[in-house]
All heavy atoms as an XYZ file, in Angstrom:
807
protein
N     -27.287    -75.374     52.423
C     -27.155    -74.768     51.108
C     -27.745    -73.378     51.086
O     -27.250    -72.519     50.388
C     -27.902    -75.625     50.079
C     -27.004    -76.663     49.471
S     -27.917    -77.622     48.321
C     -27.038    -77.310     46.863
N     -28.750    -73.151     51.864
C     -29.406    -71.857     51.904
C     -28.479    -70.780     52.415
O     -28.538    -69.654     51.965
N     -27.571    -71.115     53.331
C     -26.639    -70.135     53.875
C     -25.515    -69.807     52.909
O     -24.905    -68.768     52.992
N     -25.248    -70.721     51.961
C     -24.137    -70.523     51.026
C     -24.530    -69.612     49.865
O     -23.686    -68.914     49.317
C     -23.691    -71.901     50.496
C     -22.448    -71.821     49.663
N     -22.484    -71.710     48.300
C     -21.131    -71.833     50.002
C     -21.254    -71.659     47.841
N     -20.409    -71.740     48.863
N     -25.813    -69.567     49.540
C     -26.286    -68.804     48.372
C     -26.108    -67.295     48.550
O     -25.592    -66.640     47.643
C     -27.761    -69.132     48.129
C     -28.149    -69.003     46.673
C     -29.533    -69.552     46.441
O     -29.746    -70.746     46.709
O     -30.380    -68.769     46.015
N     -26.487    -66.640     49.669
C     -26.312    -65.192     49.800
C     -24.845    -64.775     49.735
O     -24.517    -63.708     49.223
C     -26.898    -64.865     51.169
C     -27.834    -65.979     51.457
C     -27.245    -67.179     50.783
N     -23.938    -65.633     50.196
C     -22.520    -65.298     50.164
C     -22.021    -65.189     48.725
O     -21.291    -64.271     48.362
C     -21.742    -66.365     50.931
C     -20.281    -66.003     51.139
C     -19.567    -67.062     51.947
O     -20.040    -67.396     53.041
O     -18.537    -67.559     51.448
N     -22.430    -66.109     47.858
C     -22.008    -66.058     46.459
C     -22.651    -64.869     45.753
O     -22.042    -64.230     44.910
C     -22.366    -67.368     45.747
O     -23.784    -67.517     45.710
N     -23.884    -64.557     46.113
C     -24.560    -63.395     45.542
C     -23.828    -62.118     45.955
O     -23.597    -61.240     45.139
C     -26.026    -63.355     46.022
C     -26.871    -62.202     45.477
C     -27.066    -62.374     43.985
C     -28.197    -62.163     46.192
N     -23.428    -62.048     47.214
C     -22.708    -60.888     47.725
C     -21.375    -60.731     46.989
O     -20.981    -59.640     46.625
C     -22.486    -61.045     49.229
C     -21.852    -59.794     49.833
O     -22.330    -58.681     49.522
O     -20.880    -59.940     50.596
N     -20.707    -61.816     46.723
C     -19.421    -61.784     46.027
C     -19.612    -61.297     44.589
O     -18.814    -60.495     44.085
C     -18.767    -63.163     46.060
C     -17.394    -63.189     45.445
C     -16.314    -62.595     46.096
C     -17.174    -63.771     44.210
C     -15.059    -62.590     45.529
C     -15.919    -63.778     43.636
C     -14.859    -63.188     44.300
O     -13.620    -63.180     43.739
N     -20.671    -61.751     43.905
C     -20.898    -61.319     42.520
C     -21.236    -59.826     42.473
O     -20.823    -59.120     41.562
C     -22.013    -62.151     41.873
O     -23.233    -61.897     42.536
N     -21.981    -59.353     43.468
C     -22.280    -57.920     43.525
C     -20.984    -57.137     43.734
O     -20.745    -56.101     43.106
C     -23.302    -57.621     44.644
C     -23.400    -56.129     44.900
C     -24.655    -58.186     44.283
N     -20.125    -57.665     44.588
C     -18.841    -57.007     44.846
C     -18.004    -56.946     43.567
O     -17.406    -55.909     43.248
C     -18.107    -57.789     45.942
C     -16.799    -57.199     46.324
N     -16.684    -55.990     46.995
C     -15.524    -57.635     46.123
C     -15.404    -55.724     47.175
N     -14.687    -56.705     46.668
N     -17.978    -58.021     42.809
C     -17.230    -58.049     41.536
C     -17.826    -57.053     40.545
O     -17.093    -56.369     39.829
C     -17.262    -59.467     40.943
C     -16.295    -60.425     41.595
C     -14.856    -60.048     41.298
O     -14.531    -59.775     40.133
O     -14.053    -60.024     42.246
N     -19.159    -56.987     40.492
C     -19.818    -56.058     39.569
C     -19.449    -54.615     39.918
O     -19.178    -53.802     39.034
C     -21.329    -56.256     39.615
N     -19.434    -54.303     41.215
C     -19.054    -52.956     41.627
C     -17.606    -52.660     41.267
O     -17.279    -51.552     40.837
C     -19.251    -52.782     43.143
C     -20.619    -52.291     43.468
C     -21.636    -52.999     44.012
C     -21.124    -50.963     43.260
N     -22.745    -52.212     44.154
C     -22.461    -50.947     43.700
C     -20.579    -49.798     42.744
C     -23.252    -49.825     43.641
C     -21.370    -48.660     42.682
C     -22.700    -48.688     43.124
N     -16.743    -53.651     41.424
C     -15.337    -53.465     41.046
C     -15.207    -53.153     39.562
O     -14.489    -52.229     39.167
C     -14.519    -54.722     41.382
C     -13.897    -54.632     42.762
O     -13.860    -53.562     43.353
N     -13.406    -55.758     43.245
N     -15.894    -53.917     38.736
C     -15.831    -53.689     37.288
C     -16.413    -52.333     36.923
O     -15.866    -51.621     36.075
C     -16.574    -54.803     36.551
C     -15.841    -56.135     36.593
C     -16.592    -57.209     35.842
O     -17.365    -56.868     34.946
O     -16.383    -58.390     36.159
N     -17.525    -51.976     37.554
C     -18.170    -50.690     37.254
C     -17.258    -49.526     37.631
O     -17.103    -48.572     36.861
C     -19.498    -50.583     37.984
N     -16.638    -49.596     38.804
C     -15.755    -48.500     39.204
C     -14.521    -48.442     38.310
O     -14.031    -47.359     37.999
C     -15.332    -48.628     40.677
O     -14.821    -49.938     40.902
C     -16.501    -48.371     41.600
N     -14.039    -49.596     37.866
C     -12.904    -49.592     36.934
C     -13.300    -48.917     35.618
O     -12.523    -48.147     35.049
C     -12.420    -51.017     36.664
C     -11.672    -51.594     37.851
O     -11.243    -50.855     38.723
N     -11.532    -52.913     37.884
N     -14.508    -49.223     35.141
C     -14.971    -48.618     33.882
C     -15.127    -47.111     34.063
O     -14.688    -46.326     33.205
C     -16.302    -49.267     33.429
C     -16.937    -48.466     32.298
C     -16.065    -50.702     32.987
N     -15.736    -46.674     35.164
C     -15.893    -45.238     35.406
C     -14.536    -44.541     35.510
O     -14.340    -43.457     34.975
C     -16.701    -44.981     36.686
C     -18.174    -45.166     36.500
C     -18.896    -45.997     37.334
C     -18.859    -44.488     35.491
C     -20.264    -46.162     37.167
C     -20.212    -44.649     35.319
C     -20.919    -45.481     36.160
O     -22.251    -45.641     35.990
N     -13.597    -45.166     36.187
C     -12.265    -44.586     36.315
C     -11.604    -44.462     34.946
O     -10.988    -43.442     34.630
C     -11.411    -45.453     37.250
C     -10.025    -44.931     37.565
C     -10.123    -43.607     38.310
C      -9.261    -45.939     38.388
N     -11.752    -45.492     34.125
C     -11.189    -45.467     32.783
C     -11.829    -44.359     31.946
O     -11.128    -43.617     31.247
C     -11.397    -46.830     32.112
C     -10.713    -47.032     30.769
C      -9.206    -47.024     30.962
C     -11.153    -48.345     30.162
N     -13.149    -44.213     32.039
C     -13.845    -43.162     31.280
C     -13.377    -41.784     31.725
O     -13.132    -40.897     30.893
C     -15.382    -43.310     31.453
C     -16.112    -42.068     30.986
C     -15.876    -44.528     30.699
N     -13.223    -41.583     33.013
C     -12.774    -40.289     33.524
C     -11.354    -39.987     33.040
O     -11.054    -38.868     32.606
C     -12.861    -40.259     35.066
C     -14.321    -40.220     35.495
C     -12.094    -39.089     35.636
C     -14.525    -40.421     36.975
N     -10.480    -40.982     33.088
C      -9.102    -40.755     32.642
C      -9.034    -40.450     31.145
O      -8.295    -39.565     30.715
C      -8.241    -41.976     32.979
C      -7.917    -42.163     34.463
C      -7.170    -43.474     34.682
C      -7.096    -41.002     34.979
N      -9.805    -41.180     30.348
C      -9.801    -40.954     28.899
C     -10.353    -39.566     28.576
O      -9.798    -38.838     27.749
C     -10.604    -42.061     28.177
C     -10.891    -41.684     26.735
C      -9.839    -43.373     28.237
N     -11.447    -39.176     29.233
C     -12.019    -37.861     28.956
C     -11.071    -36.750     29.409
O     -10.960    -35.715     28.752
C     -13.390    -37.703     29.608
O     -13.314    -37.984     30.973
N     -10.365    -36.946     30.500
C      -9.384    -35.959     30.946
C      -8.241    -35.845     29.930
O      -7.795    -34.756     29.598
C      -8.836    -36.339     32.327
C      -7.872    -35.347     32.882
C      -8.310    -34.117     33.325
C      -6.513    -35.640     32.962
C      -7.417    -33.182     33.838
C      -5.625    -34.715     33.470
C      -6.072    -33.490     33.910
N      -7.793    -36.990     29.425
C      -6.751    -36.981     28.392
C      -7.208    -36.275     27.133
O      -6.455    -35.505     26.522
N      -8.458    -36.511     26.724
C      -8.985    -35.831     25.540
C      -9.111    -34.331     25.773
O      -8.880    -33.537     24.861
C     -10.359    -36.418     25.162
C     -10.317    -37.787     24.486
C     -11.727    -38.330     24.322
C      -9.627    -37.696     23.137
N      -9.487    -33.936     26.971
C      -9.595    -32.517     27.294
C      -8.231    -31.839     27.193
O      -8.101    -30.755     26.614
C     -10.173    -32.341     28.698
C     -10.383    -30.910     29.174
C     -11.513    -30.270     28.389
C     -10.684    -30.893     30.649
N      -7.206    -32.479     27.732
C      -5.850    -31.921     27.657
C      -5.396    -31.846     26.203
O      -4.842    -30.832     25.755
C      -4.874    -32.772     28.504
C      -3.433    -32.374     28.237
C      -5.202    -32.643     29.976
N      -5.669    -32.887     25.420
C      -5.295    -32.896     24.002
C      -6.035    -31.793     23.246
O      -5.453    -31.105     22.399
C      -5.624    -34.265     23.396
C      -5.340    -34.344     21.921
C      -4.052    -34.558     21.464
C      -6.360    -34.198     20.989
C      -3.781    -34.621     20.109
C      -6.100    -34.256     19.641
C      -4.809    -34.470     19.202
O      -4.548    -34.517     17.869
N      -7.326    -31.620     23.574
C      -8.125    -30.601     22.883
C      -7.614    -29.200     23.209
O      -7.618    -28.325     22.350
C      -9.591    -30.740     23.263
N      -7.170    -28.982     24.422
C      -6.651    -27.658     24.773
C      -5.351    -27.369     24.047
O      -5.105    -26.236     23.635
C      -6.432    -27.548     26.273
C      -7.715    -27.348     27.020
C      -7.443    -26.924     28.427
N      -8.701    -26.625     29.100
C      -8.773    -26.161     30.320
N      -7.688    -25.965     31.010
N      -9.943    -25.906     30.868
N      -4.522    -28.388     23.883
C      -3.239    -28.175     23.205
C      -3.431    -27.998     21.701
O      -2.711    -27.234     21.074
C      -2.292    -29.356     23.462
C      -1.695    -29.340     24.847
C      -0.690    -30.451     25.006
C      -0.081    -30.431     26.403
N       0.855    -31.526     26.611
N      -4.375    -28.718     21.110
C      -4.561    -28.702     19.654
C      -5.904    -28.099     19.266
O      -6.603    -28.621     18.400
C      -4.453    -30.128     19.102
C      -3.111    -30.740     19.415
O      -2.087    -30.098     19.257
N      -3.108    -31.974     19.867
N      -6.250    -26.983     19.884
C      -7.558    -26.375     19.657
C      -7.716    -25.916     18.213
O      -8.754    -26.138     17.593
C      -7.733    -25.192     20.611
C      -9.110    -24.618     20.639
C      -9.199    -23.547     21.700
C     -10.620    -23.054     21.842
N     -10.732    -22.044     22.880
N      -6.679    -25.293     17.673
C      -6.780    -24.774     16.299
C      -6.959    -25.899     15.290
O      -7.726    -25.789     14.346
C      -5.537    -23.965     15.958
C      -5.507    -22.635     16.655
C      -4.407    -21.766     16.108
N      -4.387    -20.492     16.815
C      -3.291    -19.877     17.180
N      -2.125    -20.400     16.903
N      -3.350    -18.733     17.812
N      -6.205    -26.979     15.500
C      -6.299    -28.110     14.579
C      -7.703    -28.710     14.590
O      -8.269    -29.026     13.547
C      -5.276    -29.177     14.994
C      -4.961    -30.179     13.908
C      -4.005    -31.250     14.406
C      -2.630    -30.704     14.700
N      -1.687    -31.740     15.125
N      -8.280    -28.833     15.775
C      -9.619    -29.403     15.902
C     -10.658    -28.459     15.312
O     -11.572    -28.889     14.613
C      -9.926    -29.708     17.384
C      -8.993    -30.822     17.872
C     -11.375    -30.112     17.580
C      -9.031    -31.054     19.355
N     -10.514    -27.155     15.557
C     -11.475    -26.194     15.012
C     -11.402    -26.158     13.492
O     -12.416    -25.947     12.828
C     -11.211    -24.795     15.584
C     -11.548    -24.658     17.053
S     -13.241    -25.106     17.456
C     -14.097    -23.745     16.703
N     -10.212    -26.371     12.940
C     -10.073    -26.373     11.487
C     -10.815    -27.551     10.867
O     -11.355    -27.448      9.772
C      -8.588    -26.418     11.118
C      -8.317    -26.027      9.691
C      -6.844    -25.863      9.428
N      -6.108    -27.061      9.774
C      -4.884    -27.064     10.257
N      -4.254    -25.947     10.457
N      -4.276    -28.198     10.543
N     -10.894    -28.662     11.595
C     -11.613    -29.827     11.087
C     -13.111    -29.526     11.000
O     -13.773    -29.863     10.023
C     -11.367    -31.057     11.990
C      -9.907    -31.494     11.871
C     -12.310    -32.200     11.638
C      -9.502    -32.535     12.898
N     -13.645    -28.864     12.041
C     -15.079    -28.614     12.085
C     -15.493    -27.329     11.383
O     -16.683    -27.054     11.260
C     -15.562    -28.569     13.542
C     -15.502    -29.907     14.208
C     -14.564    -30.158     15.193
C     -16.370    -30.918     13.842
C     -14.506    -31.386     15.817
C     -16.314    -32.147     14.452
C     -15.381    -32.386     15.437
N     -14.530    -26.520     10.947
C     -14.867    -25.259     10.285
C     -15.466    -25.542      8.914
O     -15.174    -26.555      8.279
C     -13.619    -24.395     10.146
N     -16.310    -24.615      8.466
C     -16.915    -24.753      7.146
C     -15.867    -24.503      6.079
O     -14.999    -23.643      6.246
C     -18.048    -23.741      6.983
C     -19.265    -23.959      7.873
C     -20.213    -22.773      7.736
C     -19.975    -25.235      7.487
N     -15.912    -25.228      4.979
C     -14.938    -24.978      3.905
C     -15.194    -23.604      3.305
O     -16.332    -23.136      3.261
C     -15.232    -26.087      2.888
C     -16.616    -26.527      3.183
C     -16.834    -26.303      4.646
N     -14.143    -22.921      2.854
C     -14.331    -21.580      2.290
C     -15.165    -21.631      1.020
O     -14.990    -22.525      0.184
C     -12.904    -21.104      2.002
C     -12.098    -22.345      1.917
C     -12.769    -23.355      2.814
N     -16.077    -20.690      0.873
C     -16.942    -20.679     -0.311
C     -16.184    -20.104     -1.481
O     -15.361    -19.199     -1.326
C     -18.201    -19.836     -0.044
O     -17.769    -18.529      0.359
C     -19.053    -20.440      1.058
N     -16.471    -20.611     -2.654
C     -15.803    -20.145     -3.858
C     -16.457    -18.835     -4.285
O     -17.683    -18.723     -4.314
C     -15.918    -21.207     -4.976
C     -15.253    -20.708     -6.252
C     -15.315    -22.520     -4.510
N     -15.639    -17.846     -4.626
C     -16.186    -16.564     -5.048
C     -16.538    -15.699     -3.856
O     -16.025    -15.869     -2.764
N     -17.450    -14.752     -4.101
C     -17.834    -13.838     -3.023
C     -18.900    -14.474     -2.159
O     -19.707    -15.282     -2.624
C     -18.374    -12.522     -3.612
O     -19.494    -12.835     -4.425
C     -17.307    -11.800     -4.418
N     -18.901    -14.066     -0.931
C     -19.890    -14.573      0.015
C     -21.218    -13.871     -0.270
O     -21.285    -12.648     -0.256
C     -19.409    -14.280      1.444
C     -20.189    -15.069      2.465
O     -21.118    -15.794      2.129
N     -19.803    -14.928      3.726
N     -22.301    -14.614     -0.535
C     -23.566    -13.954     -0.865
C     -24.117    -13.118      0.293
O     -24.795    -12.139      0.077
C     -24.508    -15.109     -1.191
C     -23.901    -16.303     -0.571
C     -22.420    -16.064     -0.538
N     -23.812    -13.522      1.519
C     -24.275    -12.779      2.691
C     -23.058    -12.270      3.450
O     -22.466    -12.993      4.239
C     -25.107    -13.710      3.576
C     -25.837    -12.996      4.690
C     -26.724    -13.944      5.461
O     -27.407    -14.758      4.837
O     -26.704    -13.864      6.689
N     -22.641    -11.018      3.197
C     -21.421    -10.523      3.852
C     -21.621    -10.393      5.347
O     -22.730    -10.215      5.833
C     -21.191     -9.165      3.195
C     -22.533     -8.739      2.707
C     -23.268    -10.011      2.368
N     -20.507    -10.473      6.026
C     -20.541    -10.342      7.471
C     -20.992     -8.927      7.836
O     -20.510     -7.945      7.288
C     -19.143    -10.612      8.035
C     -19.149    -10.733      9.540
O     -20.179    -10.549     10.186
N     -18.002    -11.038     10.107
N     -21.928     -8.827      8.773
C     -22.506     -7.529      9.138
C     -21.447     -6.584      9.678
O     -21.409     -5.415      9.325
C     -23.611     -7.740     10.166
C     -24.196     -6.459     10.685
C     -25.020     -5.690      9.885
C     -23.905     -6.018     11.958
C     -25.551     -4.495     10.355
C     -24.431     -4.833     12.431
C     -25.264     -4.070     11.632
N     -20.569     -7.095     10.535
C     -19.561     -6.233     11.151
C     -18.530     -5.770     10.138
O     -18.048     -4.645     10.217
C     -18.905     -6.953     12.331
C     -19.877     -7.172     13.449
C     -20.411     -8.425     13.708
C     -20.296     -6.105     14.247
C     -21.331     -8.618     14.728
C     -21.214     -6.296     15.264
C     -21.724     -7.542     15.502
O     -22.625     -7.718     16.489
N     -18.193     -6.627      9.166
C     -17.250     -6.215      8.131
C     -17.844     -5.087      7.292
O     -17.173     -4.091      7.005
C     -16.894     -7.391      7.218
C     -15.976     -8.378      7.910
O     -15.418     -8.021      8.969
O     -15.822     -9.502      7.399
N     -19.113     -5.232      6.911
C     -19.741     -4.188      6.102
C     -19.875     -2.908      6.911
O     -19.723     -1.803      6.391
C     -21.101     -4.652      5.584
O     -21.960     -4.969      6.657
N     -20.152     -3.032      8.211
C     -20.254     -1.852      9.070
C     -18.908     -1.135      9.157
O     -18.843      0.102      9.098
C     -20.735     -2.270     10.456
C     -21.164     -1.153     11.394
C     -22.368     -0.425     10.825
C     -21.506     -1.725     12.754
N     -17.829     -1.897      9.261
C     -16.497     -1.287      9.306
C     -16.186     -0.579      7.993
O     -15.599      0.511      7.988
C     -15.440     -2.355      9.580
C     -15.376     -2.780     11.028
C     -14.306     -3.838     11.260
O     -13.885     -4.511     10.331
N     -13.877     -3.983     12.494
N     -16.594     -1.162      6.865
C     -16.348     -0.523      5.569
C     -17.135      0.772      5.450
O     -16.630      1.766      4.926
C     -16.709     -1.480      4.435
C     -15.724     -2.614      4.283
C     -16.144     -3.564      3.193
C     -15.198     -4.752      3.124
N     -15.645     -5.751      2.154
N     -18.375      0.763      5.949
C     -19.184      1.982      5.908
C     -18.535      3.072      6.758
O     -18.425      4.225      6.342
C     -20.623      1.683      6.388
C     -21.389      2.975      6.647
C     -21.353      0.842      5.360
N     -18.066      2.703      7.950
C     -17.413      3.686      8.813
C     -16.137      4.227      8.160
O     -15.861      5.432      8.228
C     -17.071      3.051     10.165
C     -18.267      2.898     11.056
C     -17.863      2.322     12.381
N     -19.018      2.151     13.258
C     -19.012      1.399     14.333
N     -17.939      0.734     14.673
N     -20.091      1.294     15.078
N     -15.378      3.334      7.549
C     -14.149      3.769      6.888
C     -14.472      4.727      5.746
O     -13.808      5.764      5.582
C     -13.386      2.557      6.369
C     -12.045      2.823      5.718
C     -11.090      3.439      6.730
C     -11.460      1.547      5.162
N     -15.509      4.414      4.972
C     -15.910      5.284      3.870
C     -16.351      6.650      4.398
O     -15.989      7.695      3.841
C     -17.054      4.627      3.082
C     -17.342      5.298      1.756
C     -18.418      4.581      0.963
N     -18.038      3.220      0.648
C     -18.743      2.134      0.984
N     -19.861      2.248      1.667
N     -18.338      0.928      0.646
N     -17.105      6.649      5.500
C     -17.537      7.923      6.091
C     -16.344      8.735      6.572
O     -16.283      9.954      6.369
C     -18.488      7.660      7.266
C     -19.859      7.192      6.852
C     -20.722      6.809      8.047
O     -20.224      6.676      9.148
N     -22.007      6.611      7.796
N     -15.377      8.052      7.192
C     -14.189      8.765      7.662
C     -13.402      9.362      6.491
O     -12.924     10.499      6.570
C     -13.296      7.822      8.462
C     -13.855      7.484      9.828
C     -13.021      6.446     10.544
O     -12.131      5.846      9.971
N     -13.325      6.234     11.825
N     -13.298      8.600      5.395
C     -12.584      9.107      4.223
C     -13.312     10.309      3.622
O     -12.685     11.291      3.205
C     -12.424      8.002      3.178
C     -11.404      6.920      3.516
C     -11.488      5.773      2.530
C     -10.005      7.503      3.533
N     -14.648     10.236      3.569
C     -15.417     11.360      3.032
C     -15.241     12.602      3.904
O     -15.057     13.710      3.392
C     -16.897     10.984      2.938
C     -17.208     10.021      1.809
C     -18.659      9.563      1.835
O     -19.427      9.988      2.715
O     -19.016      8.766      0.955
N     -15.288     12.409      5.212
C     -15.115     13.552      6.117
C     -13.703     14.136      5.976
O     -13.521     15.361      5.994
C     -15.366     13.126      7.575
C     -16.802     12.790      7.870
S     -17.929     14.159      7.613
C     -17.452     15.227      8.948
N     -12.721     13.252      5.820
C     -11.348     13.725      5.658
C     -11.205     14.533      4.371
O     -10.602     15.606      4.361
C     -10.390     12.535      5.656
C      -8.948     12.909      5.439
C      -8.213     13.511      6.452
C      -8.319     12.667      4.226
C      -6.895     13.877      6.262
C      -7.004     13.025      4.020
C      -6.290     13.624      5.044
O      -4.991     13.982      4.850
N     -11.785     14.018      3.283
C     -11.672     14.737      2.012
C     -12.419     16.066      2.078
O     -11.945     17.080      1.539
C     -12.193     13.880      0.855
O     -13.573     13.649      1.004
N     -13.580     16.093      2.757
C     -14.313     17.354      2.910
C     -13.496     18.350      3.731
O     -13.427     19.553      3.404
C     -15.664     17.102      3.580
C     -16.674     16.432      2.662
S     -18.177     15.888      3.510
C     -18.770     17.397      4.200
N     -12.829     17.880      4.776
C     -12.011     18.761      5.606
C     -10.831     19.307      4.806
O     -10.479     20.492      4.921
C     -11.524     18.000      6.838
N     -10.230     18.454      3.975
C      -9.100     18.910      3.149
C      -9.564     19.974      2.158
O      -8.879     20.983      1.947
C      -8.478     17.722      2.386
C      -7.797     16.699      3.273
C      -6.525     17.209      3.846
N      -5.531     17.372      2.785
C      -4.362     17.950      2.944
N      -4.018     18.419      4.116
N      -3.522     18.055      1.945
N     -10.742     19.758      1.525
C     -11.274     20.749      0.581
C     -11.544     22.066      1.298
O     -11.244     23.149      0.792
C     -12.561     20.228     -0.067
C     -12.344     19.174     -1.119
C     -13.661     18.712     -1.702
C     -13.472     17.545     -2.649
N     -14.749     17.010     -3.141
N     -12.115     21.972      2.495
C     -12.412     23.179      3.275
C     -11.131     23.918      3.637
O     -11.058     25.143      3.553
C     -13.194     22.798      4.524
C     -13.609     23.967      5.360
C     -14.642     24.802      4.948
C     -12.960     24.249      6.550
C     -15.023     25.887      5.704
C     -13.330     25.343      7.313
C     -14.363     26.168      6.893
N     -10.097     23.157      4.024
C      -8.818     23.771      4.364
C      -8.200     24.447      3.143
O      -7.668     25.554      3.233
C      -7.848     22.718      4.906
C      -8.147     22.272      6.318
C      -7.229     21.142      6.767
O      -6.310     20.770      6.004
O      -7.450     20.627      7.866
N      -8.285     23.781      1.979
C      -7.726     24.355      0.763
C      -8.484     25.617      0.371
O      -7.896     26.604     -0.061
C      -7.768     23.333     -0.375
C      -6.736     22.226     -0.217
C      -6.857     21.155     -1.294
O      -7.778     21.183     -2.101
N      -5.923     20.220     -1.284
N      -9.810     25.610      0.517
C     -10.598     26.801      0.212
C     -10.223     27.939      1.150
O     -10.095     29.093      0.735
C     -12.098     26.503      0.338
C     -12.653     25.690     -0.806
C     -14.127     25.357     -0.607
O     -14.702     25.659      0.426
N     -14.724     24.723     -1.608
N     -10.019     27.625      2.396
C      -9.615     28.646      3.362
C      -8.254     29.208      3.026
O      -8.010     30.417      3.157
N      -7.342     28.368      2.558
C      -6.003     28.838      2.199
C      -6.065     29.727      0.961
O      -5.405     30.758      0.896
C      -5.072     27.649      1.954
C      -4.648     26.934      3.225
C      -3.838     25.681      2.940
O      -3.667     25.299      1.781
N      -3.360     25.055      3.987
N      -6.876     29.322     -0.052
C      -6.956     30.138     -1.264
C      -7.609     31.474     -0.955
O      -7.215     32.502     -1.492
C      -7.748     29.396     -2.368
O      -9.026     29.038     -1.859
C      -7.002     28.189     -2.851
N      -8.613     31.488     -0.060
C      -9.256     32.747      0.312
C      -8.265     33.651      1.031
O      -8.217     34.863      0.796
C     -10.482     32.503      1.188
C     -11.667     31.942      0.418
C     -12.830     31.593      1.332
O     -12.769     31.909      2.533
O     -13.797     31.008      0.833
N      -7.468     33.078      1.916
C      -6.489     33.903      2.633
C      -5.428     34.424      1.680
O      -4.945     35.551      1.822
C      -5.858     33.104      3.776
O      -5.094     32.038      3.243
N      -5.080     33.630      0.648
C      -4.106     34.091     -0.336
C      -4.712     35.233     -1.147
O      -4.071     36.256     -1.413
C      -3.673     32.922     -1.258
C      -2.902     33.448     -2.457
C      -2.833     31.936     -0.484
N      -6.009     35.109     -1.520
C      -6.663     36.163     -2.282
C      -6.770     37.442     -1.452
O      -6.570     38.549     -1.957
C      -8.064     35.715     -2.721
C      -8.046     34.703     -3.834
C      -9.453     34.167     -4.137
O     -10.399     34.470     -3.433
N      -9.555     33.356     -5.186
N      -7.068     37.279     -0.149
C      -7.171     38.460      0.706
C      -5.821     39.148      0.863
O      -5.729     40.376      0.856
C      -7.729     38.058      2.078
C      -9.210     37.693      2.114
C      -9.574     37.186      3.513
C     -10.064     38.920      1.787
N      -4.765     38.362      0.979
C      -3.450     38.966      1.163
C      -2.977     39.653     -0.119
O      -2.241     40.613     -0.084
C      -2.441     37.920      1.610
O      -2.277     36.963      0.601
N      -3.413     39.144     -1.291
C      -3.006     39.758     -2.559
C      -3.722     41.076     -2.756
O      -3.190     41.994     -3.389
C      -3.297     38.815     -3.730
C      -2.393     37.592     -3.754
S      -2.755     36.555     -5.149
C      -1.533     37.136     -6.293
N      -4.923     41.207     -2.237
C      -5.664     42.468     -2.385
C      -5.095     43.464     -1.453
O      -4.656     44.482     -1.575
C      -7.139     42.272     -2.028
C      -7.869     41.418     -3.026
C      -9.291     41.121     -2.562
O      -9.707     41.557     -1.474
O     -10.012     40.428     -3.287
């Protein structure tokens, strides 16, 4: 009987390894499938986890958006100053030519 016991123990260990490798293989296949699905439907998944839009104005505006608005305002001011300068130069040249 003593010789029969290690053989049954060895067989149960073999079965346990078979089940464990099957489970690992299944986990790897499922995670690979989810990865492929996530790559195809990235926008849909991101929309689920995105924050809902806040009602009204955002109390803390995005820094880069405000920076772009400041730059745009500066460019508009410089453009208007250049136009005024050009108009002044044209009126001066008209006055000089009339004299």
